[in-house]
C-alpha positions as CSV (number, residue, x, y, z in Angstrom):
1,M,-6.7,35.4,71.5
2,V,-8.4,33.0,68.9
3,S,-7.7,29.8,71.2
4,F,-9.3,32.0,74.5
5,L,-12.3,33.2,72.9
6,K,-13.1,29.5,71.3
7,D,-13.1,28.3,74.6
8,E,-15.1,31.1,76.2
9,E,-17.6,30.5,73.2
10,K,-18.1,27.1,74.6
11,K,-19.1,28.5,78.0
12,K,-21.5,31.2,76.7
13,N,-22.2,32.4,73.3
14,P,-22.6,36.3,73.4
15,S,-25.7,37.9,72.2
16,M,-24.1,41.0,70.9
17,P,-21.0,41.2,68.7
18,I,-17.7,41.9,69.9
19,R,-15.4,44.4,68.6
20,F,-11.8,44.7,69.4
21,I,-10.2,48.1,69.2
22,G,-6.6,48.7,69.7
23,M,-3.8,51.9,68.8
24,L,-0.8,51.7,66.8
25,S,1.9,53.4,67.9
26,Y,5.1,54.9,66.1
27,V,7.3,53.2,69.2
28,D,6.9,49.9,66.9
29,I,8.5,51.3,63.9
30,D,12.3,51.5,63.3
31,K,12.5,51.5,59.5
32,E,10.0,52.3,57.0
33,K,9.7,48.6,56.2
34,D,8.3,48.1,59.6
35,I,5.5,50.1,58.6
36,E,4.3,47.9,56.2
37,I,4.8,44.8,58.1
38,R,3.0,45.5,61.4
39,N,-0.2,47.2,59.7
40,G,-0.3,44.1,57.3
41,F,-0.1,41.5,60.1
42,Y,-3.2,43.3,61.7
43,E,-5.0,43.6,58.4
44,R,-4.2,39.9,57.8
45,K,-5.9,38.9,61.2
46,G,-8.9,40.6,60.2
47,F,-8.4,44.0,61.6
48,K,-9.2,47.3,60.0
49,L,-6.7,50.3,60.0
50,K,-8.8,53.5,60.9
51,N,-7.6,57.5,61.3
52,M,-4.2,56.5,60.4
53,S,-1.7,59.1,60.2
54,K,-0.2,60.2,56.7
55,D,3.1,58.4,57.1
56,G,1.3,55.2,58.7
57,K,3.1,55.0,61.8
58,N,0.1,55.7,64.2
59,G,-3.6,54.9,64.2
60,K,-6.6,52.7,65.2
61,I,-7.2,48.9,64.5
62,E,-10.5,47.4,65.1
63,A,-12.2,44.4,64.3
64,M,-15.4,42.2,64.9
65,L,-14.9,38.7,66.3
66,E,-16.3,37.3,63.4
67,D,-13.9,38.9,61.1
68,I,-11.1,37.7,63.3
69,K,-12.5,34.2,63.5
70,T,-12.7,34.0,59.7
71,K,-9.2,35.2,59.0
72,S,-7.7,33.1,61.5
73,N,-9.6,30.2,60.4
74,Y,-11.3,29.6,63.4
75,T,-13.2,26.5,63.7
């Protein structure tokens, strides 16, 4: 995704911030450790976890393009 954005940014520089939003689902979870692995992956990539269920299995992820670029060593 970052490589694609980098190529697109060469073509035009958006004047408005870009925000990515996604949903997390319990279908990704087989074991308790899976919650930590999946959620940690998104946090390390610059996403914030929002509206998470108490068990951490369901929720929403959000990130601004600039946060993703910073976390991914985007140059």
